[in-house]
N, C-alpha and C positions, 0 to 999 in steps of 0.2 A: 186700298194694296191692290196693285192687278197682279193676274195670276202670273205673268212672268216673273214680275219682281219678286213674288212669293217664293217660285221654284228657283230662281238664283239664289235669294238669301239662305232657303234651306239649305241648299247645295253647300254654299259656302260654308254654313255652319258643320254641317254632316262632314266635309272635307277638315275643318279646323278640330272638330273633335276626333277623329280618326288621327290625324297628326299628332294630337296631343298625347294620346293612347300611345302611340308609336313611340315619341319621346319619353314617356313616363314609363315604359316597360324597357325599352331595347336602349334608347341614349343614357338615360339614368343609370343602367347596369354598366355600359362602356364607360362613363365617367367615373364610377365606382371604382372600377379597374385602374383608368389611367392615373387617380388619385392616391392608389395604394403606397405607391413607393416616392412621390412627388414631396415637396416642400409643404404643401398642405395636409399630408397625410394625418396629422395630428387634428386637424378641424372638418374631417371628410364626413363624419356623420350629422354634424349640423348642417353642412352645406347641402349635403343629399337631402336632407329632412326638408329644408326650406325650399328646394328645387322641386321635390316632388309635391309638397303643400302648395308650391305658387301654381303650379300646373294642375290642383286640383281646383284652384280659385277660379282660374280661366274655365275651366269646364263646367264650372258651376254657373258661370256666367254664360255661357252658351246654351247649356239645358235651358236658362231662365229664361233667354232671350227665343229659344224656341217657342216656349210656351206662349210668351207674350204675343209671338207672331200667329199664333194659333188661335188666340184670344181675338185679335186683329180680325183674321178672316172670318172668325164667327160672329164679330160684331159685339163682341162681350168686353173689349178691354177699358172702355168706362165703366167699369163696376170695383166693387171691394176685392175681387180675386185678384186683380191685378197688383195691388199693392204688397200682394205676399211675395210675388216674385222680383217685384221694384227694391223691396226690403232685404231680399237675398242678395240682389246684385249690388247694393250700397254696403252690405255687411261682406261681400266677397272683395271689392274693390279696397275696402279699410284692410282687411285681412293681409291683401297682395302689398298694401304700402305697407304694411308692418312688416311683413316676410321679406322686403327688398331691402328695408332700413336694418332689419336683424342681419342680413347677407352681408350688409356693410361692416356691423358690428363685429359681426365672425371673422371678417376679414382684414379689419382694421390692425390687430396686432402684429407686431413683427414687420419684416419687410419683404415678405413673400407676394404682396401685393402693394403696386404704387399707391400714394396716398390719392392723388388724381380718379385712379378707378372708385375709392373707397368713396370720395366727393362725389363723383357721377352717380353712384349707387343712391346718395343721398338725395342728389337729384331727383333721380327716377322716382325714388320713395315719395316726394312731395308731388311729383307730376302725377302719378298714380292716386294718391290722396284727392289731389284736385278732381280727379275725374269721379270719384266718389261723390265730391261735391256736387258735383255737374249734374249727378244721377237724382241726388236729394233734390236739388231746384226743381228737375223735371218731374220730380215725385208730386211736387207740390204743385206744378200746372195740373198734373194728373188729377190730384184731388180736388182743385178746382174744377175742371173739367166733369168729375162725376158728380160734383154738386150741382152743376148748371143741367146735368143729364136728368139730376133727379128731380130738380126744379121745374124742368120743361114737362117732365112726365106728370106732375103733380097738375100742371098748369093745364095740360092737354085733357086729364081727367075730370078738372073742374069746368074746362068749356065744355065736353061731351056732356056734364049733367047740366049744364045752363041750357044747351041746344037740345 
């Protein structure tokens, strides 16, 4: 990965993390105030909890991607240490899918939210879960690459012993 690409990616990650912290602190408080007297006032706490936890899952993914990019820069991404971050990313996307589905369940009763919105949230939940499955497939590719790296190192050691 080139130096410009690395700097660009890290800049984007920092901007996203800063933006998510702003949303988590300022915008959620404003959302809480707006919901106080509205039609969803009785469901205010679960909605806000789901939003805050959803933002936390996104922040978790951003931090793990940062760590993986650091491993790429050091040349150690094809090691067992990378799996920890990939597992966390898979868990975060799965948790986000469950949270989006839970938001749909919380919004479904009554007529405060249109049924199409609830159906849309179900589709978004399925799409986020699909991303978790895609990352799982990428994890399997990483496992194959790590196994090949270990095998190549072993073969180099044997070859060096023969020579």
